[in-house]
PDB file of N, CA, C, O and CB in Angstrom:
ATOM      1  N   UNK A   1      54.568 -40.513  18.980  1.00  0.00           N
ATOM      2  CA  UNK A   1      55.769 -39.891  18.503  1.00  0.00           C
ATOM      3  C   UNK A   1      55.436 -38.648  17.679  1.00  0.00           C
ATOM      4  O   UNK A   1      56.159 -37.654  17.749  1.00  0.00           O
ATOM      5  CB  UNK A   1      56.585 -40.879  17.687  1.00  0.00           C
ATOM      6  N   UNK A   2      54.379 -38.689  16.919  1.00  0.00           N
ATOM      7  CA  UNK A   2      54.017 -37.539  16.094  1.00  0.00           C
ATOM      8  C   UNK A   2      53.685 -36.329  16.955  1.00  0.00           C
ATOM      9  O   UNK A   2      54.023 -35.199  16.601  1.00  0.00           O
ATOM     10  CB  UNK A   2      52.834 -37.881  15.193  1.00  0.00           C
ATOM     11  N   UNK A   3      53.026 -36.561  18.080  1.00  0.00           N
ATOM     12  CA  UNK A   3      52.684 -35.445  18.958  1.00  0.00           C
ATOM     13  C   UNK A   3      53.933 -34.752  19.469  1.00  0.00           C
ATOM     14  O   UNK A   3      53.976 -33.527  19.583  1.00  0.00           O
ATOM     15  CB  UNK A   3      51.836 -35.927  20.130  1.00  0.00           C
ATOM     16  N   UNK A   4      54.950 -35.548  19.777  1.00  0.00           N
ATOM     17  CA  UNK A   4      56.196 -34.985  20.281  1.00  0.00           C
ATOM     18  C   UNK A   4      56.864 -34.118  19.206  1.00  0.00           C
ATOM     19  O   UNK A   4      57.396 -33.052  19.517  1.00  0.00           O
ATOM     20  CB  UNK A   4      57.150 -36.110  20.737  1.00  0.00           C
ATOM     21  N   UNK A   5      56.840 -34.562  17.956  1.00  0.00           N
ATOM     22  CA  UNK A   5      57.418 -33.796  16.852  1.00  0.00           C
ATOM     23  C   UNK A   5      56.663 -32.498  16.645  1.00  0.00           C
ATOM     24  O   UNK A   5      57.280 -31.443  16.499  1.00  0.00           O
ATOM     25  CB  UNK A   5      57.412 -34.617  15.561  1.00  0.00           C
ATOM     26  N   UNK A   6      55.352 -32.554  16.631  1.00  0.00           N
ATOM     27  CA  UNK A   6      54.534 -31.361  16.435  1.00  0.00           C
ATOM     28  C   UNK A   6      54.745 -30.384  17.585  1.00  0.00           C
ATOM     29  O   UNK A   6      54.849 -29.177  17.365  1.00  0.00           O
ATOM     30  CB  UNK A   6      53.045 -31.735  16.314  1.00  0.00           C
ATOM     31  N   UNK A   7      54.808 -30.893  18.795  1.00  0.00           N
ATOM     32  CA  UNK A   7      55.004 -30.022  19.953  1.00  0.00           C
ATOM     33  C   UNK A   7      56.347 -29.320  19.887  1.00  0.00           C
ATOM     34  O   UNK A   7      56.449 -28.159  20.283  1.00  0.00           O
ATOM     35  CB  UNK A   7      54.898 -30.822  21.248  1.00  0.00           C
ATOM     36  N   UNK A   8      57.377 -29.992  19.399  1.00  0.00           N
ATOM     37  CA  UNK A   8      58.691 -29.356  19.322  1.00  0.00           C
ATOM     38  C   UNK A   8      58.724 -28.281  18.243  1.00  0.00           C
ATOM     39  O   UNK A   8      59.499 -27.330  18.352  1.00  0.00           O
ATOM     40  CB  UNK A   8      59.770 -30.401  19.051  1.00  0.00           C
ATOM     41  N   UNK A   9      57.905 -28.408  17.209  1.00  0.00           N
ATOM     42  CA  UNK A   9      57.872 -27.391  16.156  1.00  0.00           C
ATOM     43  C   UNK A   9      57.134 -26.132  16.598  1.00  0.00           C
ATOM     44  O   UNK A   9      57.323 -25.076  15.994  1.00  0.00           O
ATOM     45  CB  UNK A   9      57.218 -27.954  14.905  1.00  0.00           C
ATOM     46  N   UNK A  10      56.305 -26.211  17.628  1.00  0.00           N
ATOM     47  CA  UNK A  10      55.533 -25.066  18.082  1.00  0.00           C
ATOM     48  C   UNK A  10      56.337 -24.131  18.962  1.00  0.00           C
ATOM     49  O   UNK A  10      55.875 -23.033  19.269  1.00  0.00           O
ATOM     50  CB  UNK A  10      54.319 -25.530  18.820  1.00  0.00           C
ATOM     51  N   UNK A  11      57.522 -24.535  19.374  1.00  0.00           N
ATOM     52  CA  UNK A  11      58.333 -23.725  20.274  1.00  0.00           C
ATOM     53  C   UNK A  11      59.462 -23.054  19.503  1.00  0.00           C
ATOM     54  O   UNK A  11      60.087 -23.684  18.651  1.00  0.00           O
ATOM     55  CB  UNK A  11      58.899 -24.582  21.418  1.00  0.00           C
ATOM     56  N   UNK A  12      59.721 -21.819  19.785  1.00  0.00           N
ATOM     57  CA  UNK A  12      60.892 -21.124  19.274  1.00  0.00           C
ATOM     58  C   UNK A  12      60.962 -21.022  17.763  1.00  0.00           C
ATOM     59  O   UNK A  12      60.059 -20.477  17.129  1.00  0.00           O
ATOM     60  CB  UNK A  12      62.101 -21.795  19.759  1.00  0.00           C
ATOM     61  N   UNK A  13      62.036 -21.547  17.185  1.00  0.00           N
ATOM     62  CA  UNK A  13      62.334 -21.407  15.763  1.00  0.00           C
ATOM     63  C   UNK A  13      61.371 -22.192  14.866  1.00  0.00           C
ATOM     64  O   UNK A  13      61.262 -21.882  13.679  1.00  0.00           O
ATOM     65  CB  UNK A  13      63.748 -21.856  15.497  1.00  0.00           C
ATOM     66  N   UNK A  14      60.687 -23.177  15.389  1.00  0.00           N
ATOM     67  CA  UNK A  14      59.813 -24.012  14.577  1.00  0.00           C
ATOM     68  C   UNK A  14      58.668 -23.268  13.929  1.00  0.00           C
ATOM     69  O   UNK A  14      58.152 -23.705  12.900  1.00  0.00           O
ATOM     70  CB  UNK A  14      59.268 -25.101  15.403  1.00  0.00           C
ATOM     71  N   UNK A  15      58.260 -22.153  14.507  1.00  0.00           N
ATOM     72  CA  UNK A  15      57.147 -21.387  13.948  1.00  0.00           C
ATOM     73  C   UNK A  15      57.535 -20.678  12.656  1.00  0.00           C
ATOM     74  O   UNK A  15      56.656 -20.204  11.935  1.00  0.00           O
ATOM     75  CB  UNK A  15      56.650 -20.371  14.962  1.00  0.00           C
ATOM     76  N   UNK A  16      58.817 -20.592  12.344  1.00  0.00           N
ATOM     77  CA  UNK A  16      59.277 -19.902  11.144  1.00  0.00           C
ATOM     78  C   UNK A  16      59.255 -20.811   9.919  1.00  0.00           C
ATOM     79  O   UNK A  16      59.571 -20.364   8.815  1.00  0.00           O
ATOM     80  CB  UNK A  16      60.680 -19.362  11.360  1.00  0.00           C
ATOM     81  N   UNK A  17      58.886 -22.084  10.098  1.00  0.00           N
ATOM     82  CA  UNK A  17      58.904 -23.033   8.995  1.00  0.00           C
ATOM     83  C   UNK A  17      57.534 -23.656   8.774  1.00  0.00           C
ATOM     84  O   UNK A  17      56.732 -23.768   9.701  1.00  0.00           O
ATOM     85  CB  UNK A  17      59.932 -24.118   9.253  1.00  0.00           C
ATOM     86  N   UNK A  18      57.275 -24.062   7.524  1.00  0.00           N
ATOM     87  CA  UNK A  18      56.026 -24.698   7.147  1.00  0.00           C
ATOM     88  C   UNK A  18      56.348 -25.978   6.396  1.00  0.00           C
ATOM     89  O   UNK A  18      57.261 -26.000   5.570  1.00  0.00           O
ATOM     90  CB  UNK A  18      55.146 -23.750   6.288  1.00  0.00           C
ATOM     91  N   UNK A  19      55.610 -27.044   6.673  1.00  0.00           N
ATOM     92  CA  UNK A  19      55.785 -28.287   5.923  1.00  0.00           C
ATOM     93  C   UNK A  19      54.927 -28.189   4.670  1.00  0.00           C
ATOM     94  O   UNK A  19      53.713 -28.004   4.752  1.00  0.00           O
ATOM     95  CB  UNK A  19      55.398 -29.547   6.785  1.00  0.00           C
ATOM     96  N   UNK A  20      55.564 -28.315   3.512  1.00  0.00           N
ATOM     97  CA  UNK A  20      54.847 -28.236   2.237  1.00  0.00           C
ATOM     98  C   UNK A  20      54.935 -29.589   1.540  1.00  0.00           C
ATOM     99  O   UNK A  20      55.948 -30.283   1.621  1.00  0.00           O
ATOM    100  CB  UNK A  20      55.430 -27.104   1.328  1.00  0.00           C
ATOM    101  N   UNK A  21      53.864 -29.945   0.862  1.00  0.00           N
ATOM    102  CA  UNK A  21      53.804 -31.205   0.124  1.00  0.00           C
ATOM    103  C   UNK A  21      53.425 -30.863  -1.308  1.00  0.00           C
ATOM    104  O   UNK A  21      52.406 -30.219  -1.558  1.00  0.00           O
ATOM    105  CB  UNK A  21      52.776 -32.219   0.769  1.00  0.00           C
ATOM    106  N   UNK A  22      54.262 -31.302  -2.246  1.00  0.00           N
ATOM    107  CA  UNK A  22      54.061 -30.993  -3.659  1.00  0.00           C
ATOM    108  C   UNK A  22      53.902 -32.289  -4.440  1.00  0.00           C
ATOM    109  O   UNK A  22      54.650 -33.242  -4.221  1.00  0.00           O
ATOM    110  CB  UNK A  22      55.240 -30.156  -4.221  1.00  0.00           C
ATOM    111  N   UNK A  23      52.928 -32.331  -5.353  1.00  0.00           N
ATOM    112  CA  UNK A  23      52.712 -33.494  -6.185  1.00  0.00           C
ATOM    113  C   UNK A  23      53.560 -33.352  -7.446  1.00  0.00           C
ATOM    114  O   UNK A  23      53.470 -32.343  -8.147  1.00  0.00           O
ATOM    115  CB  UNK A  23      51.206 -33.661  -6.532  1.00  0.00           C
ATOM    116  N   UNK A  24      54.387 -34.365  -7.737  1.00  0.00           N
ATOM    117  CA  UNK A  24      55.304 -34.325  -8.875  1.00  0.00           C
ATOM    118  C   UNK A  24      55.016 -35.520  -9.764  1.00  0.00           C
ATOM    119  O   UNK A  24      54.882 -36.643  -9.279  1.00  0.00           O
ATOM    120  CB  UNK A  24      56.793 -34.321  -8.408  1.00  0.00           C
ATOM    121  N   UNK A  25      54.921 -35.280 -11.079  1.00  0.00           N
ATOM    122  CA  UNK A  25      54.664 -36.365 -12.025  1.00  0.00           C
ATOM    123  C   UNK A  25      55.981 -36.931 -12.536  1.00  0.00           C
ATOM    124  O   UNK A  25      56.862 -36.188 -12.969  1.00  0.00           O
ATOM    125  CB  UNK A  25      53.795 -35.873 -13.203  1.00  0.00           C
ATOM    126  N   UNK A  26      56.106 -38.236 -12.481  1.00  0.00           N
ATOM    127  CA  UNK A  26      57.298 -38.919 -12.964  1.00  0.00           C
ATOM    128  C   UNK A  26      57.241 -39.024 -14.485  1.00  0.00           C
ATOM    129  O   UNK A  26      56.209 -39.388 -15.048  1.00  0.00           O
ATOM    130  CB  UNK A  26      57.431 -40.322 -12.319  1.00  0.00           C
ATOM    131  N   UNK A  27      58.346 -38.707 -15.143  1.00  0.00           N
ATOM    132  CA  UNK A  27      58.378 -38.785 -16.605  1.00  0.00           C
ATOM    133  C   UNK A  27      58.469 -40.228 -17.094  1.00  0.00           C
ATOM    134  O   UNK A  27      57.976 -40.548 -18.176  1.00  0.00           O
ATOM    135  CB  UNK A  27      59.555 -37.980 -17.149  1.00  0.00           C
ATOM    136  N   UNK A  28      59.093 -41.094 -16.310  1.00  0.00           N
ATOM    137  CA  UNK A  28      59.279 -42.481 -16.729  1.00  0.00           C
ATOM    138  C   UNK A  28      57.996 -43.294 -16.649  1.00  0.00           C
ATOM    139  O   UNK A  28      57.661 -44.017 -17.587  1.00  0.00           O
ATOM    140  CB  UNK A  28      60.343 -43.135 -15.885  1.00  0.00           C
ATOM    141  N   UNK A  29      57.275 -43.183 -15.534  1.00  0.00           N
ATOM    142  CA  UNK A  29      56.114 -44.041 -15.312  1.00  0.00           C
ATOM    143  C   UNK A  29      54.784 -43.304 -15.435  1.00  0.00           C
ATOM    144  O   UNK A  29      53.729 -43.938 -15.387  1.00  0.00           O
ATOM    145  CB  UNK A  29      56.209 -44.671 -13.957  1.00  0.00           C
ATOM    146  N   UNK A  30      54.810 -41.991 -15.591  1.00  0.00           N
ATOM    147  CA  UNK A  30      53.600 -41.158 -15.664  1.00  0.00           C
ATOM    148  C   UNK A  30      52.744 -41.269 -14.407  1.00  0.00           C
ATOM    149  O   UNK A  30      51.542 -41.007 -14.450  1.00  0.00           O
ATOM    150  CB  UNK A  30      52.769 -41.547 -16.880  1.00  0.00           C
ATOM    151  N   UNK A  31      53.349 -41.653 -13.301  1.00  0.00           N
ATOM    152  CA  UNK A  31      52.616 -41.693 -12.039  1.00  0.00           C
ATOM    153  C   UNK A  31      53.020 -40.484 -11.195  1.00  0.00           C
ATOM    154  O   UNK A  31      54.038 -39.841 -11.453  1.00  0.00           O
ATOM    155  CB  UNK A  31      52.890 -43.027 -11.271  1.00  0.00           C
ATOM    156  N   UNK A  32      52.220 -40.194 -10.206  1.00  0.00           N
ATOM    157  CA  UNK A  32      52.483 -39.044  -9.343  1.00  0.00           C
ATOM    158  C   UNK A  32      53.118 -39.495  -8.034  1.00  0.00           C
ATOM    159  O   UNK A  32      52.754 -40.529  -7.473  1.00  0.00           O
ATOM    160  CB  UNK A  32      51.184 -38.266  -9.065  1.00  0.00           C
ATOM    161  N   UNK A  33      54.068 -38.709  -7.562  1.00  0.00           N
ATOM    162  CA  UNK A  33      54.672 -38.923  -6.260  1.00  0.00           C
ATOM    163  C   UNK A  33      54.541 -37.633  -5.471  1.00  0.00           C
ATOM    164  O   UNK A  33      54.322 -36.566  -6.044  1.00  0.00           O
ATOM    165  CB  UNK A  33      56.162 -39.365  -6.385  1.00  0.00           C
ATOM    166  N   UNK A  34      54.674 -37.731  -4.172  1.00  0.00           N
ATOM    167  CA  UNK A  34      54.558 -36.565  -3.314  1.00  0.00           C
ATOM    168  C   UNK A  34      55.902 -36.253  -2.698  1.00  0.00           C
ATOM    169  O   UNK A  34      56.579 -37.137  -2.173  1.00  0.00           O
ATOM    170  CB  UNK A  34      53.504 -36.785  -2.226  1.00  0.00           C
ATOM    171  N   UNK A  35      56.286 -34.991  -2.764  1.00  0.00           N
ATOM    172  CA  UNK A  35      57.557 -34.530  -2.220  1.00  0.00           C
ATOM    173  C   UNK A  35      57.247 -33.590  -1.064  1.00  0.00           C
ATOM    174  O   UNK A  35      56.595 -32.563  -1.250  1.00  0.00           O
ATOM    175  CB  UNK A  35      58.434 -33.823  -3.315  1.00  0.00           C
ATOM    176  N   UNK A  36      57.716 -33.945   0.133  1.00  0.00           N
ATOM    177  CA  UNK A  36      57.461 -33.138   1.326  1.00  0.00           C
ATOM    178  C   UNK A  36      58.762 -32.503   1.802  1.00  0.00           C
ATOM    179  O   UNK A  36      59.801 -33.161   1.841  1.00  0.00           O
ATOM    180  CB  UNK A  36      56.830 -33.997   2.452  1.00  0.00           C
ATOM    181  N   UNK A  37      58.702 -31.227   2.162  1.00  0.00           N
ATOM    182  CA  UNK A  37      59.872 -30.499   2.652  1.00  0.00           C
ATOM    183  C   UNK A  37      59.446 -29.488   3.699  1.00  0.00           C
ATOM    184  O   UNK A  37      58.287 -29.078   3.760  1.00  0.00           O
ATOM    185  CB  UNK A  37      60.613 -29.798   1.493  1.00  0.00           C
ATOM    186  N   UNK A  38      60.415 -29.093   4.526  1.00  0.00           N
ATOM    187  CA  UNK A  38      60.223 -27.999   5.469  1.00  0.00           C
ATOM    188  C   UNK A  38      60.813 -26.745   4.827  1.00  0.00           C
ATOM    189  O   UNK A  38      61.989 -26.723   4.463  1.00  0.00           O
ATOM    190  CB  UNK A  38      60.893 -28.308   6.868  1.00  0.00           C
ATOM    191  N   UNK A  39      59.987 -25.697   4.690  1.00  0.00           N
ATOM    192  CA  UNK A  39      60.393 -24.476   4.000  1.00  0.00           C
ATOM    193  C   UNK A  39      60.102 -23.290   4.917  1.00  0.00           C
ATOM    194  O   UNK A  39      59.139 -23.309   5.684  1.00  0.00           O
ATOM    195  CB  UNK A  39      59.652 -24.323   2.624  1.00  0.00           C
ATOM    196  N   UNK A  40      60.934 -22.271   4.831  1.00  0.00           N
ATOM    197  CA  UNK A  40      60.698 -21.051   5.598  1.00  0.00           C
ATOM    198  C   UNK A  40      59.382 -20.421   5.155  1.00  0.00           C
ATOM    199  O   UNK A  40      59.019 -20.501   3.981  1.00  0.00           O
ATOM    200  CB  UNK A  40      61.871 -20.050   5.423  1.00  0.00           C
ATOM    201  N   UNK A  41      58.668 -19.799   6.083  1.00  0.00           N
ATOM    202  CA  UNK A  41      57.356 -19.224   5.777  1.00  0.00           C
ATOM    203  C   UNK A  41      57.403 -18.238   4.619  1.00  0.00           C
ATOM    204  O   UNK A  41      56.463 -18.178   3.826  1.00  0.00           O
ATOM    205  CB  UNK A  41      56.797 -18.537   6.998  1.00  0.00           C
ATOM    206  N   UNK A  42      58.477 -17.466   4.507  1.00  0.00           N
ATOM    207  CA  UNK A  42      58.583 -16.466   3.447  1.00  0.00           C
ATOM    208  C   UNK A  42      58.785 -17.108   2.074  1.00  0.00           C
ATOM    209  O   UNK A  42      58.482 -16.483   1.057  1.00  0.00           O
ATOM    210  CB  UNK A  42      59.731 -15.510   3.744  1.00  0.00           C
ATOM    211  N   UNK A  43      59.286 -18.333   2.024  1.00  0.00           N
ATOM    212  CA  UNK A  43      59.635 -18.972   0.755  1.00  0.00           C
ATOM    213  C   UNK A  43      58.587 -19.965   0.252  1.00  0.00           C
ATOM    214  O   UNK A  43      58.837 -20.676  -0.720  1.00  0.00           O
ATOM    215  CB  UNK A  43      60.947 -19.676   0.897  1.00  0.00           C
ATOM    216  N   UNK A  44      57.442 -20.026   0.882  1.00  0.00           N
ATOM    217  CA  UNK A  44      56.425 -21.017   0.497  1.00  0.00           C
ATOM    218  C   UNK A  44      55.922 -20.765  -0.925  1.00  0.00           C
ATOM    219  O   UNK A  44      55.843 -21.705  -1.716  1.00  0.00           O
ATOM    220  CB  UNK A  44      55.240 -20.987   1.486  1.00  0.00           C
ATOM    221  N   UNK A  45      55.587 -19.541  -1.264  1.00  0.00           N
ATOM    222  CA  UNK A  45      55.080 -19.239  -2.609  1.00  0.00           C
ATOM    223  C   UNK A  45      56.140 -19.506  -3.662  1.00  0.00           C
ATOM    224  O   UNK A  45      55.815 -20.015  -4.734  1.00  0.00           O
ATOM    225  CB  UNK A  45      54.614 -17.782  -2.695  1.00  0.00           C
ATOM    226  N   UNK A  46      57.390 -19.181  -3.392  1.00  0.00           N
ATOM    227  CA  UNK A  46      58.465 -19.445  -4.335  1.00  0.00           C
ATOM    228  C   UNK A  46      58.665 -20.930  -4.543  1.00  0.00           C
ATOM    229  O   UNK A  46      58.987 -21.359  -5.651  1.00  0.00           O
ATOM    230  CB  UNK A  46      59.752 -18.812  -3.859  1.00  0.00           C
ATOM    231  N   UNK A  47      58.481 -21.731  -3.495  1.00  0.00           N
ATOM    232  CA  UNK A  47      58.633 -23.181  -3.607  1.00  0.00           C
ATOM    233  C   UNK A  47      57.623 -23.760  -4.598  1.00  0.00           C
ATOM    234  O   UNK A  47      57.979 -24.625  -5.398  1.00  0.00           O
ATOM    235  CB  UNK A  47      58.466 -23.845  -2.230  1.00  0.00           C
ATOM    236  N   UNK A  48      56.384 -23.304  -4.560  1.00  0.00           N
ATOM    237  CA  UNK A  48      55.371 -23.850  -5.455  1.00  0.00           C
ATOM    238  C   UNK A  48      55.475 -23.291  -6.865  1.00  0.00           C
ATOM    239  O   UNK A  48      54.916 -23.884  -7.787  1.00  0.00           O
ATOM    240  CB  UNK A  48      54.000 -23.576  -4.905  1.00  0.00           C
ATOM    241  N   UNK A  49      56.159 -22.186  -7.071  1.00  0.00           N
ATOM    242  CA  UNK A  49      56.338 -21.632  -8.416  1.00  0.00           C
ATOM    243  C   UNK A  49      57.389 -22.369  -9.234  1.00  0.00           C
ATOM    244  O   UNK A  49      57.415 -22.249 -10.459  1.00  0.00           O
ATOM    245  CB  UNK A  49      56.713 -20.180  -8.323  1.00  0.00           C
ATOM    246  N   UNK A  50      58.276 -23.149  -8.555  1.00  0.00           N
ATOM    247  CA  UNK A  50      59.332 -23.887  -9.264  1.00  0.00           C
ATOM    248  C   UNK A  50      58.746 -24.895 -10.211  1.00  0.00           C
ATOM    249  O   UNK A  50      59.486 -25.606 -10.892  1.00  0.00           O
ATOM    250  CB  UNK A  50      60.259 -24.586  -8.283  1.00  0.00           C
TER     251      UNK A  50
END
């Protein structure tokens, strides 16, 4: 199933987006969680500056 998803992202509009994964620290438990999102290629640097 993963191959099918990756293959669909390589065609057409999918090349304009990047999957980004950001590590976020929880204030309640002091543990880290990972937040994954699809972001436009131009907005990747802005996403990590937040």
